C-alpha positions as CSV (number, residue, x, y, z in Angstrom):
1,M,-109.9,50.5,12.7
2,P,-110.7,50.1,8.9
3,N,-108.3,47.9,6.9
4,N,-107.2,50.8,4.7
5,C,-105.9,52.6,7.9
6,S,-103.8,49.6,9.0
7,V,-100.0,50.0,9.1
8,S,-97.8,47.1,7.8
9,I,-94.5,49.0,7.4
10,F,-92.6,50.6,10.3
11,I,-89.6,53.0,10.3
12,L,-86.9,52.5,13.0
13,L,-85.5,55.7,14.3
14,G,-82.3,54.0,15.4
15,L,-79.9,55.0,18.2
16,T,-79.4,58.5,16.8
17,Q,-80.5,60.8,14.0
18,D,-77.2,62.7,13.9
19,P,-75.3,61.7,10.6
20,R,-71.9,62.0,12.4
21,K,-73.0,59.9,15.3
22,Q,-74.6,57.3,12.9
23,K,-71.1,56.8,11.3
24,L,-69.7,56.3,14.8
25,V,-72.5,53.8,15.6
26,F,-71.6,51.9,12.4
27,F,-67.9,51.5,13.3
28,I,-68.5,50.8,17.0
29,F,-71.1,48.1,16.6
30,L,-69.4,46.6,13.6
31,I,-66.4,46.0,15.9
32,F,-68.7,44.6,18.6
33,F,-70.5,42.3,16.2
34,G,-67.3,41.1,14.7
35,G,-65.8,40.4,18.2
36,T,-69.0,38.6,19.1
37,V,-68.9,36.3,16.1
38,V,-65.2,35.6,16.4
39,G,-65.2,35.1,20.2
40,N,-68.2,32.8,20.3
41,T,-67.1,30.8,17.2
42,L,-63.7,30.2,18.8
43,I,-65.3,28.9,22.0
44,M,-67.7,26.6,20.1
45,V,-64.9,25.2,17.9
46,T,-62.6,24.8,20.8
47,I,-65.2,22.9,22.9
48,K,-66.3,20.8,19.9
49,F,-62.8,19.6,19.0
50,S,-61.0,19.7,22.3
51,R,-60.5,16.4,24.2
52,T,-60.1,18.0,27.5
53,L,-63.3,20.1,27.6
54,C,-65.7,17.2,28.0
55,S,-67.4,18.1,31.3
56,P,-71.1,19.2,31.5
57,M,-70.0,22.8,32.2
58,Y,-68.4,23.1,28.8
59,F,-71.3,21.3,27.1
60,F,-73.5,24.1,28.4
61,L,-70.9,26.7,27.6
62,F,-71.0,25.5,24.0
63,Y,-74.8,26.2,23.8
64,L,-74.4,29.5,25.6
65,S,-71.9,30.6,22.9
66,L,-74.2,29.4,20.2
67,V,-77.2,31.3,21.7
68,D,-75.0,34.5,22.0
69,F,-74.0,34.1,18.4
70,C,-77.6,33.8,17.3
71,F,-78.8,36.5,19.7
72,S,-76.4,39.1,18.4
73,T,-76.9,38.1,14.8
74,S,-80.7,38.7,15.1
75,I,-80.1,42.3,16.2
76,A,-76.7,43.7,15.4
77,P,-76.6,43.4,11.5
78,R,-79.9,45.4,11.2
79,L,-78.5,48.1,13.5
80,I,-75.2,48.3,11.6
81,V,-76.9,48.5,8.2
82,D,-79.5,51.1,9.4
83,S,-76.8,53.3,10.8
84,L,-75.8,54.1,7.2
85,S,-79.4,54.1,5.7
86,T,-81.5,57.1,5.2
87,K,-84.8,55.1,5.5
88,K,-84.8,52.4,8.1
89,I,-87.9,50.6,6.9
90,I,-88.9,47.3,8.4
91,S,-92.1,45.3,7.7
92,Y,-92.8,41.6,8.5
93,E,-89.2,41.3,9.6
94,C,-90.3,43.1,12.7
95,M,-92.2,40.0,13.9
96,T,-89.2,37.8,13.1
97,Q,-87.0,40.1,15.1
98,V,-89.4,40.1,18.1
99,F,-89.5,36.3,17.9
100,A,-85.7,35.9,17.7
101,L,-85.1,38.4,20.4
102,H,-87.2,36.5,22.9
103,L,-86.3,33.0,21.7
104,F,-82.6,33.5,22.2
105,G,-82.9,35.9,25.2
106,C,-85.0,33.3,27.1
107,M,-82.7,30.5,26.0
108,E,-79.7,32.3,27.4
109,I,-81.5,32.9,30.7
110,L,-82.5,29.2,30.9
111,I,-78.9,28.1,30.1
112,L,-77.6,30.3,32.9
113,I,-80.0,28.6,35.3
114,I,-78.9,25.2,34.1
115,M,-75.2,26.2,34.5
116,A,-76.0,27.3,38.1
117,V,-77.6,23.9,38.8
118,N,-74.6,22.2,37.3
119,R,-72.2,24.2,39.6
120,Y,-74.4,23.5,42.6
121,V,-74.3,19.7,42.0
122,A,-70.5,19.8,41.3
123,I,-69.7,21.7,44.5
124,C,-72.4,20.5,46.9
125,K,-72.7,16.9,45.8
126,P,-69.4,16.0,44.2
127,L,-69.7,12.2,44.7
128,R,-73.0,12.0,42.9
129,Y,-72.1,14.6,40.2
130,P,-71.2,12.0,37.5
131,T,-74.5,10.2,38.0
132,I,-76.7,13.2,38.3
133,M,-75.2,15.3,35.4
134,R,-74.6,12.5,32.9
135,R,-74.7,13.2,29.2
136,Q,-78.3,12.2,28.7
137,V,-79.5,14.5,31.5
138,C,-77.6,17.4,30.0
139,V,-79.1,16.8,26.5
140,I,-82.6,16.6,28.0
141,L,-82.1,19.9,29.9
142,I,-81.0,21.7,26.7
143,V,-84.0,20.3,24.8
144,F,-86.4,21.5,27.5
145,A,-84.7,24.9,27.5
146,W,-85.3,25.2,23.7
147,I,-88.9,24.1,24.1
148,G,-89.5,26.6,26.9
149,S,-87.9,29.4,24.9
150,F,-90.0,28.6,21.8
151,I,-93.2,28.7,23.9
152,H,-92.1,32.1,25.4
153,A,-91.2,33.6,22.0
154,T,-94.5,32.4,20.5
155,A,-96.4,34.0,23.3
156,Q,-94.8,37.3,22.4
157,I,-95.8,37.0,18.8
158,V,-99.4,36.1,19.8
159,L,-99.5,39.4,21.8
160,L,-98.1,41.3,18.9
161,V,-100.4,40.1,16.1
162,K,-103.4,41.1,18.1
163,L,-102.3,44.7,18.2
164,P,-103.9,47.0,15.6
165,F,-101.6,49.6,14.1
166,C,-103.1,52.6,12.2
167,G,-100.2,55.2,12.5
168,P,-97.9,56.7,13.2
169,N,-95.4,54.1,12.2
170,L,-92.2,55.5,13.7
171,I,-90.6,53.2,16.2
172,D,-88.3,55.1,18.5
173,H,-85.8,52.3,18.8
174,Y,-83.2,50.4,16.8
175,C,-85.0,47.1,16.9
176,C,-88.6,45.7,17.2
177,D,-89.8,44.7,20.6
178,L,-93.2,44.7,22.3
179,Q,-92.5,47.7,24.5
180,P,-91.9,50.3,21.7
181,L,-94.6,48.7,19.6
182,L,-97.2,49.1,22.4
183,K,-96.8,52.9,22.0
184,L,-98.0,52.7,18.4
185,A,-101.0,50.5,18.9
186,C,-104.5,52.0,18.2
187,M,-106.0,50.5,21.4
188,D,-105.7,50.5,25.1
189,T,-102.6,48.4,25.8
190,Y,-102.9,48.2,29.5
191,M,-103.9,44.5,29.5
192,T,-101.3,43.7,26.8
193,N,-98.6,45.3,28.9
194,L,-99.8,43.4,32.0
195,L,-99.5,40.2,30.0
196,L,-96.0,41.3,28.9
197,V,-94.9,41.9,32.5
198,S,-96.4,38.7,33.7
199,N,-94.6,36.8,31.0
200,S,-91.2,38.4,30.2
201,G,-91.0,40.3,33.5
202,V,-91.8,37.3,35.7
203,I,-89.3,35.2,33.8
204,C,-86.5,37.7,34.3
205,S,-87.3,38.5,37.9
206,T,-87.8,34.8,38.9
207,S,-84.7,33.7,37.1
208,F,-82.6,36.4,38.7
209,L,-83.9,35.4,42.2
210,I,-83.3,31.7,41.5
211,L,-79.8,32.3,40.3
212,L,-79.0,34.7,43.2
213,I,-80.2,32.1,45.8
214,S,-78.4,29.3,44.1
215,Y,-75.0,31.1,44.1
216,V,-75.5,32.2,47.7
217,V,-76.0,28.5,48.6
218,I,-73.0,27.5,46.5
219,L,-70.7,30.2,48.0
220,Y,-71.9,29.2,51.5
221,S,-71.1,25.5,50.9
222,L,-67.5,26.4,49.9
223,R,-66.6,27.0,53.5
224,N,-65.9,23.3,53.9
225,H,-63.6,23.0,50.9
226,S,-59.9,23.3,50.7
227,A,-58.2,26.6,49.9
228,E,-57.4,25.5,46.3
229,G,-60.9,24.1,45.8
230,R,-62.5,27.3,47.0
231,K,-60.2,29.4,44.7
232,K,-61.2,27.3,41.6
233,A,-64.9,27.3,42.5
234,L,-64.9,31.0,43.3
235,S,-63.3,31.8,39.9
236,T,-65.9,29.8,38.0
237,C,-68.9,31.1,40.1
238,T,-67.6,34.7,39.8
239,S,-67.7,34.4,36.0
240,H,-71.2,33.1,36.1
241,I,-72.4,35.8,38.5
242,I,-71.0,38.5,36.2
243,V,-72.8,37.1,33.2
244,V,-76.1,36.8,35.2
245,V,-75.9,40.4,36.4
246,L,-75.0,41.7,32.9
247,M,-77.9,39.8,31.3
248,L,-80.8,39.9,33.8
249,V,-80.6,43.4,35.5
250,P,-81.2,45.3,32.2
251,C,-83.9,42.8,31.3
252,I,-85.7,43.4,34.6
253,F,-85.4,47.1,34.0
254,M,-87.1,46.8,30.6
255,Y,-89.8,44.2,31.3
256,T,-91.1,44.8,34.8
257,R,-92.5,48.3,34.5
258,P,-95.5,50.3,33.1
259,P,-95.3,51.2,29.3
260,T,-93.3,54.3,29.9
261,T,-90.3,55.5,27.9
262,Y,-87.0,56.5,29.5
263,P,-84.0,58.1,27.7
264,A,-81.8,55.2,28.8
265,D,-84.0,52.5,27.2
266,K,-82.1,52.2,24.0
267,M,-78.7,51.9,25.7
268,V,-80.0,49.4,28.3
269,T,-81.3,47.3,25.4
270,V,-77.9,47.6,23.6
271,F,-76.2,46.4,26.7
272,Y,-78.0,43.0,26.9
273,T,-78.6,42.4,23.2
274,I,-75.2,43.3,21.9
275,G,-72.9,44.0,24.9
276,T,-73.5,40.8,26.8
277,P,-73.0,38.4,23.8
278,F,-69.7,40.3,23.1
279,L,-68.5,40.1,26.8
280,N,-69.4,36.5,27.5
281,P,-66.5,35.0,25.5
282,L,-64.1,37.4,27.2
283,I,-65.4,36.5,30.6
284,Y,-65.4,32.8,30.1
285,T,-61.9,32.7,28.4
286,L,-60.0,35.3,30.3
287,R,-61.1,33.8,33.7
288,N,-60.9,30.2,32.7
289,A,-57.4,28.6,32.4
290,E,-58.8,25.3,31.0
291,V,-60.5,27.1,28.1
292,K,-57.4,29.2,27.3
293,N,-55.1,26.1,27.5
294,A,-57.4,24.1,25.3
295,M,-57.7,26.9,22.8
296,R,-53.9,27.3,22.6
297,K,-53.3,23.5,22.2
298,L,-56.0,23.1,19.6
299,W,-54.8,26.0,17.4
300,S,-51.2,25.1,17.8
301,D,-51.9,21.6,16.7
302,K,-53.8,22.9,13.7
303,I,-50.8,25.0,12.7
304,M,-48.4,22.2,13.3
305,T,-50.3,19.8,11.0
306,K,-50.2,22.3,8.1
């Protein structure tokens, strides 16, 4: 298309066009975002300053909370502000949002895989656990996760910048992502969607399969443990499995299909971009006595010292 027909500004339609519902969206997601920020910050501060939460599991949990904080921050504030705006205009920020969405989304998936590996080694190879999951190994795993996530997010941007946009510029979504943007491209997007599925779709599906198999192996190996050991391991594994399902099942629904639109798309995206980062702190604190005790002790010590 000629340059004078190109589109550089998009308009997000948001979750709803109803003014009353928009106000409801503002208050609901303001609460969700506030809870996400507070919950994940509490976990990070508790792990950082607690002397009892020094195991690799809490090292990885710290980074999961950090990623959840960043993941929600890259999406929720825009949704909250737009719910009270008459014109939801977005320009180059659209590319930044796509990059952040895939960077932190991929990072969360990779951390969940690392946490599953950590649980497997802790349960199935307890004698070798301190040697295998030493601090240097944990740091290297996190560094490789960041590198892999950066490569994945960059690949999404490469796909996006090659798309020509000549109008209309209305994105029927509350955030920028490749799926809704493909509908606005002035070209045949079959190959682009194929690349999207082979990238994001394969990552989500393969990761879900790996995690599912790993937890089946872990749960099977628990048959040889004591009743108390099984109870503790099951509690931890159950938390991880809940997080995996909440994160990956919606992602698989979004990224492993043809470029078609369903009425549930927006709510499914809300679930894993805003809902999961909000629920993760609740899952990992309410089901983990060590985190709750460390949190109480840390904050009671802070109050006593004042």
